[in-house]
PyMOL commands that place a pseudoatom at each C-alpha (Angstrom):
pseudoatom trace, name=CA, resn=MET, resi=1, chain=A, elem=C, hetatm=0, pos=[89.748, 90.251, 168.241]
pseudoatom trace, name=CA, resn=GLY, resi=2, chain=A, elem=C, hetatm=0, pos=[87.188, 91.784, 170.560]
pseudoatom trace, name=CA, resn=LEU, resi=3, chain=A, elem=C, hetatm=0, pos=[83.450, 91.347, 170.449]
pseudoatom trace, name=CA, resn=GLY, resi=4, chain=A, elem=C, hetatm=0, pos=[83.063, 94.831, 168.959]
pseudoatom trace, name=CA, resn=ASN, resi=5, chain=A, elem=C, hetatm=0, pos=[85.118, 93.826, 165.914]
pseudoatom trace, name=CA, resn=LEU, resi=6, chain=A, elem=C, hetatm=0, pos=[82.760, 91.084, 164.684]
pseudoatom trace, name=CA, resn=SER, resi=7, chain=A, elem=C, hetatm=0, pos=[81.469, 91.434, 161.160]
pseudoatom trace, name=CA, resn=GLY, resi=8, chain=A, elem=C, hetatm=0, pos=[78.081, 90.153, 160.042]
pseudoatom trace, name=CA, resn=GLY, resi=9, chain=A, elem=C, hetatm=0, pos=[79.495, 86.920, 158.624]
pseudoatom trace, name=CA, resn=GLU, resi=10, chain=A, elem=C, hetatm=0, pos=[81.409, 86.107, 161.808]
pseudoatom trace, name=CA, resn=LEU, resi=11, chain=A, elem=C, hetatm=0, pos=[78.288, 86.731, 163.871]
pseudoatom trace, name=CA, resn=VAL, resi=12, chain=A, elem=C, hetatm=0, pos=[76.263, 84.356, 161.684]
pseudoatom trace, name=CA, resn=ILE, resi=13, chain=A, elem=C, hetatm=0, pos=[78.941, 81.669, 162.046]
pseudoatom trace, name=CA, resn=LEU, resi=14, chain=A, elem=C, hetatm=0, pos=[78.869, 82.060, 165.848]
pseudoatom trace, name=CA, resn=LEU, resi=15, chain=A, elem=C, hetatm=0, pos=[75.069, 81.783, 165.893]
pseudoatom trace, name=CA, resn=VAL, resi=16, chain=A, elem=C, hetatm=0, pos=[75.182, 78.613, 163.768]
pseudoatom trace, name=CA, resn=ILE, resi=17, chain=A, elem=C, hetatm=0, pos=[77.797, 77.081, 166.095]
pseudoatom trace, name=CA, resn=CYS, resi=18, chain=A, elem=C, hetatm=0, pos=[75.617, 77.926, 169.120]
pseudoatom trace, name=CA, resn=LEU, resi=19, chain=A, elem=C, hetatm=0, pos=[72.619, 76.368, 167.389]
pseudoatom trace, name=CA, resn=LEU, resi=20, chain=A, elem=C, hetatm=0, pos=[74.599, 73.177, 166.682]
pseudoatom trace, name=CA, resn=VAL, resi=21, chain=A, elem=C, hetatm=0, pos=[75.999, 72.970, 170.228]
pseudoatom trace, name=CA, resn=PHE, resi=22, chain=A, elem=C, hetatm=0, pos=[72.806, 73.730, 172.168]
pseudoatom trace, name=CA, resn=GLY, resi=23, chain=A, elem=C, hetatm=0, pos=[70.126, 72.628, 169.722]
pseudoatom trace, name=CA, resn=ALA, resi=24, chain=A, elem=C, hetatm=0, pos=[66.993, 74.521, 168.747]
pseudoatom trace, name=CA, resn=ASN, resi=25, chain=A, elem=C, hetatm=0, pos=[65.089, 73.510, 171.879]
pseudoatom trace, name=CA, resn=ARG, resi=26, chain=A, elem=C, hetatm=0, pos=[67.751, 74.499, 174.426]
pseudoatom trace, name=CA, resn=LEU, resi=27, chain=A, elem=C, hetatm=0, pos=[68.953, 77.697, 172.741]
pseudoatom trace, name=CA, resn=PRO, resi=28, chain=A, elem=C, hetatm=0, pos=[66.306, 80.002, 174.349]
pseudoatom trace, name=CA, resn=GLU, resi=29, chain=A, elem=C, hetatm=0, pos=[67.012, 78.429, 177.744]
pseudoatom trace, name=CA, resn=ALA, resi=30, chain=A, elem=C, hetatm=0, pos=[70.745, 79.023, 177.283]
pseudoatom trace, name=CA, resn=GLY, resi=31, chain=A, elem=C, hetatm=0, pos=[70.085, 82.635, 176.298]
pseudoatom trace, name=CA, resn=ARG, resi=32, chain=A, elem=C, hetatm=0, pos=[67.990, 83.208, 179.413]
pseudoatom trace, name=CA, resn=ALA, resi=33, chain=A, elem=C, hetatm=0, pos=[70.717, 81.666, 181.585]
pseudoatom trace, name=CA, resn=VAL, resi=34, chain=A, elem=C, hetatm=0, pos=[73.373, 83.912, 180.031]
pseudoatom trace, name=CA, resn=GLY, resi=35, chain=A, elem=C, hetatm=0, pos=[71.167, 86.987, 180.497]
pseudoatom trace, name=CA, resn=LYS, resi=36, chain=A, elem=C, hetatm=0, pos=[70.484, 86.117, 184.129]
pseudoatom trace, name=CA, resn=GLY, resi=37, chain=A, elem=C, hetatm=0, pos=[74.186, 85.577, 184.759]
pseudoatom trace, name=CA, resn=LEU, resi=38, chain=A, elem=C, hetatm=0, pos=[75.061, 88.934, 183.193]
pseudoatom trace, name=CA, resn=ARG, resi=39, chain=A, elem=C, hetatm=0, pos=[72.421, 90.732, 185.300]
pseudoatom trace, name=CA, resn=GLU, resi=40, chain=A, elem=C, hetatm=0, pos=[73.747, 89.133, 188.490]
pseudoatom trace, name=CA, resn=PHE, resi=41, chain=A, elem=C, hetatm=0, pos=[77.339, 89.976, 187.533]
pseudoatom trace, name=CA, resn=THR, resi=42, chain=A, elem=C, hetatm=0, pos=[76.397, 93.598, 186.811]
pseudoatom trace, name=CA, resn=ARG, resi=43, chain=A, elem=C, hetatm=0, pos=[74.530, 93.886, 190.119]
pseudoatom trace, name=CA, resn=ALA, resi=44, chain=A, elem=C, hetatm=0, pos=[77.474, 92.450, 192.060]
pseudoatom trace, name=CA, resn=TRP, resi=45, chain=A, elem=C, hetatm=0, pos=[79.901, 94.724, 190.186]
pseudoatom trace, name=CA, resn=ASN, resi=46, chain=A, elem=C, hetatm=0, pos=[77.811, 97.800, 191.026]
pseudoatom trace, name=CA, resn=GLU, resi=47, chain=A, elem=C, hetatm=0, pos=[77.558, 96.795, 194.693]
pseudoatom trace, name=CA, resn=ALA, resi=48, chain=A, elem=C, hetatm=0, pos=[81.329, 96.322, 194.881]
pseudoatom trace, name=CA, resn=ARG, resi=49, chain=A, elem=C, hetatm=0, pos=[81.942, 99.674, 193.166]
pseudoatom trace, name=CA, resn=ASP, resi=50, chain=A, elem=C, hetatm=0, pos=[79.546, 101.418, 195.574]
pseudoatom trace, name=CA, resn=ALA, resi=51, chain=A, elem=C, hetatm=0, pos=[81.335, 99.818, 198.529]
pseudoatom trace, name=CA, resn=VAL, resi=52, chain=A, elem=C, hetatm=0, pos=[84.695, 101.096, 197.276]
pseudoatom trace, name=CA, resn=GLU, resi=53, chain=A, elem=C, hetatm=0, pos=[83.392, 104.524, 196.207]
pseudoatom trace, name=CA, resn=PRO, resi=54, chain=A, elem=C, hetatm=0, pos=[80.703, 105.408, 198.776]
pseudoatom trace, name=CA, resn=GLY, resi=55, chain=A, elem=C, hetatm=0, pos=[80.327, 108.978, 197.465]
pseudoatom trace, name=CA, resn=ARG, resi=56, chain=A, elem=C, hetatm=0, pos=[78.613, 107.825, 194.287]
pseudoatom trace, name=CA, resn=GLY, resi=57, chain=A, elem=C, hetatm=0, pos=[75.136, 108.162, 195.818]
pseudoatom trace, name=CA, resn=GLY, resi=58, chain=A, elem=C, hetatm=0, pos=[74.283, 104.492, 196.196]
pseudoatom trace, name=CA, resn=GLY, resi=59, chain=A, elem=C, hetatm=0, pos=[73.626, 103.826, 192.515]
pseudoatom trace, name=CA, resn=GLY, resi=60, chain=A, elem=C, hetatm=0, pos=[69.903, 104.609, 192.559]
pseudoatom trace, name=CA, resn=GLY, resi=61, chain=A, elem=C, hetatm=0, pos=[69.664, 104.079, 188.822]
pseudoatom trace, name=CA, resn=GLY, resi=62, chain=A, elem=C, hetatm=0, pos=[69.320, 107.782, 188.118]
pseudoatom trace, name=CA, resn=ARG, resi=63, chain=A, elem=C, hetatm=0, pos=[65.770, 107.971, 189.450]
pseudoatom trace, name=CA, resn=ARG, resi=64, chain=A, elem=C, hetatm=0, pos=[64.973, 110.304, 192.326]
pseudoatom trace, name=CA, resn=ARG, resi=65, chain=A, elem=C, hetatm=0, pos=[62.544, 109.139, 194.957]
pseudoatom trace, name=CA, resn=ARG, resi=66, chain=A, elem=C, hetatm=0, pos=[60.366, 111.558, 196.852]
pseudoatom trace, name=CA, resn=SER, resi=67, chain=A, elem=C, hetatm=0, pos=[60.649, 111.314, 200.591]
pseudoatom trace, name=CA, resn=LEU, resi=68, chain=A, elem=C, hetatm=0, pos=[57.439, 110.660, 202.492]
pseudoatom trace, name=CA, resn=LEU, resi=69, chain=A, elem=C, hetatm=0, pos=[58.757, 112.607, 205.480]
pseudoatom trace, name=CA, resn=HIS, resi=70, chain=A, elem=C, hetatm=0, pos=[59.011, 115.944, 203.667]
pseudoatom trace, name=CA, resn=PRO, resi=71, chain=A, elem=C, hetatm=0, pos=[56.072, 117.673, 201.946]
pseudoatom trace, name=CA, resn=ALA, resi=72, chain=A, elem=C, hetatm=0, pos=[56.168, 118.463, 198.264]
pseudoatom trace, name=CA, resn=PRO, resi=73, chain=A, elem=C, hetatm=0, pos=[57.719, 121.903, 197.553]
pseudoatom trace, name=CA, resn=ALA, resi=74, chain=A, elem=C, hetatm=0, pos=[54.423, 123.317, 196.208]
pseudoatom trace, name=CA, resn=LEU, resi=75, chain=A, elem=C, hetatm=0, pos=[52.550, 122.477, 199.430]
pseudoatom trace, name=CA, resn=ALA, resi=76, chain=A, elem=C, hetatm=0, pos=[55.277, 123.490, 201.879]
pseudoatom trace, name=CA, resn=GLY, resi=77, chain=A, elem=C, hetatm=0, pos=[54.121, 127.109, 202.184]
pseudoatom trace, name=CA, resn=CYS, resi=78, chain=A, elem=C, hetatm=0, pos=[50.364, 126.440, 202.156]
pseudoatom trace, name=CA, resn=SER, resi=79, chain=A, elem=C, hetatm=0, pos=[48.275, 126.472, 205.290]
pseudoatom trace, name=CA, resn=SER, resi=80, chain=A, elem=C, hetatm=0, pos=[45.729, 123.737, 205.990]
pseudoatom trace, name=CA, resn=SER, resi=81, chain=A, elem=C, hetatm=0, pos=[42.808, 126.188, 205.594]
pseudoatom trace, name=CA, resn=ALA, resi=82, chain=A, elem=C, hetatm=0, pos=[43.978, 127.200, 202.118]
pseudoatom trace, name=CA, resn=VAL, resi=83, chain=A, elem=C, hetatm=0, pos=[44.175, 123.570, 201.042]
pseudoatom trace, name=CA, resn=ALA, resi=84, chain=A, elem=C, hetatm=0, pos=[40.829, 122.552, 202.574]
pseudoatom trace, name=CA, resn=GLY, resi=85, chain=A, elem=C, hetatm=0, pos=[38.791, 125.539, 201.428]
for i in range(1, 85): cmd.bond("trace and resi %d" % i, "trace and resi %d" % (i + 1))
show_as sticks, trace
zoom trace
């Protein structure tokens, strides 16, 4: 039985068990701790994958960053007098 095979009733039973084990006051704290642990695990997993497969591009999250050393493509052909005047 994997996590993807849980029905609504099973999920409710799990939530009630968590509420009984942790209590209403500590349940948000436990959720934050689990979330933080999952983020750290994912980060470490991605770093290990990038170390094994260096051709993946460093895992930049899909966002491209503009280099400060190269001008923007629209301004590359312009002269300084055309921009200033």
